[in-house]
C-alpha positions in Angstrom: -173.4 -74.3 -118.1 -174.2 -70.6 -117.8 -177.2 -71.6 -115.8 -175.0 -73.5 -113.5 -172.8 -70.7 -113.1 -175.7 -68.7 -112.1 -177.0 -71.3 -109.7 -173.5 -71.9 -108.1 -172.1 -68.3 -108.2 -175.3 -66.2 -107.5 -177.3 -68.3 -105.1 -179.7 -65.1 -104.8 -180.6 -65.2 -108.5 -182.7 -67.8 -110.2 -183.4 -68.1 -113.7 -187.0 -66.9 -112.9 -185.6 -63.7 -111.1 -183.1 -62.9 -113.9 -184.0 -60.8 -117.0 -183.0 -62.9 -119.9 -181.4 -59.9 -121.5 -179.4 -59.1 -118.4 -175.4 -59.4 -118.4 -173.6 -60.0 -115.4 -169.9 -59.2 -115.0 -167.4 -61.1 -112.9 -163.7 -60.4 -112.4 -162.0 -63.7 -112.2 -158.5 -64.0 -110.9 -156.2 -67.0 -110.2 -155.6 -67.4 -106.6 -153.1 -70.1 -105.5 -153.6 -71.7 -108.9 -157.4 -71.7 -108.7 -159.7 -69.5 -110.7 -161.9 -67.6 -108.4 -164.3 -64.7 -108.1 -165.7 -62.4 -105.6 -169.5 -61.5 -105.5 -170.0 -58.7 -103.0 -173.9 -58.9 -103.5 -173.8 -62.4 -102.0 -170.8 -62.2 -99.6 -168.8 -64.7 -101.8 -165.1 -64.1 -101.5 -162.4 -66.1 -103.6 -165.2 -68.6 -104.6 -163.7 -71.1 -106.8 -165.0 -71.9 -110.3 -165.9 -75.5 -110.7 -167.3 -78.2 -113.3 -165.1 -77.5 -116.2 -165.2 -73.6 -116.0 -161.6 -73.3 -115.3 -160.8 -75.3 -118.4 -163.3 -73.2 -120.4 -161.5 -70.0 -119.1 -158.1 -71.2 -120.1 -159.0 -72.7 -123.4 -160.8 -69.4 -124.4 -157.9 -67.4 -123.3 -155.3 -69.5 -125.2 -157.6 -69.5 -128.4 -157.5 -65.7 -128.3 -153.8 -65.4 -127.8 -154.2 -64.2 -124.2 -151.5 -65.3 -121.9 -152.9 -67.2 -118.8 -150.3 -65.6 -116.6 -151.6 -62.1 -117.5 -155.3 -62.9 -117.3 -154.6 -64.6 -113.9 -154.2 -61.0 -112.6 -157.8 -60.4 -113.4 -160.2 -59.6 -116.3 -163.8 -59.0 -116.9 -166.0 -61.9 -117.7 -169.3 -61.2 -119.1 -172.1 -63.7 -118.5 -175.7 -63.9 -119.6 -178.5 -66.6 -118.8 -179.2 -67.3 -122.5 -176.7 -67.4 -125.4 -177.6 -64.8 -128.1 -178.4 -66.1 -131.5 -175.0 -64.8 -132.9 -173.0 -66.4 -130.0 -169.6 -67.9 -131.1 -167.0 -69.2 -128.7 -163.5 -67.8 -129.6 
């Protein structure tokens, strides 16, 4: 899943080029009902999330008591290629 986000949202980065300890930050917003992000390094503007990522975003927000309407204004999303051993989805 994270690898799919990297391939889709960061075409210039491949798993071979990414330090496995590196963390990337996106700032998703909801635009016209669609979760999207910008990536100035690749020229992506309002690039929509696909393949179940919007559902993951909203489920994670709801599970943590964060109103989707507030998060839709924008928040920081931290991504890394490999899950840390202590990873736990909240």
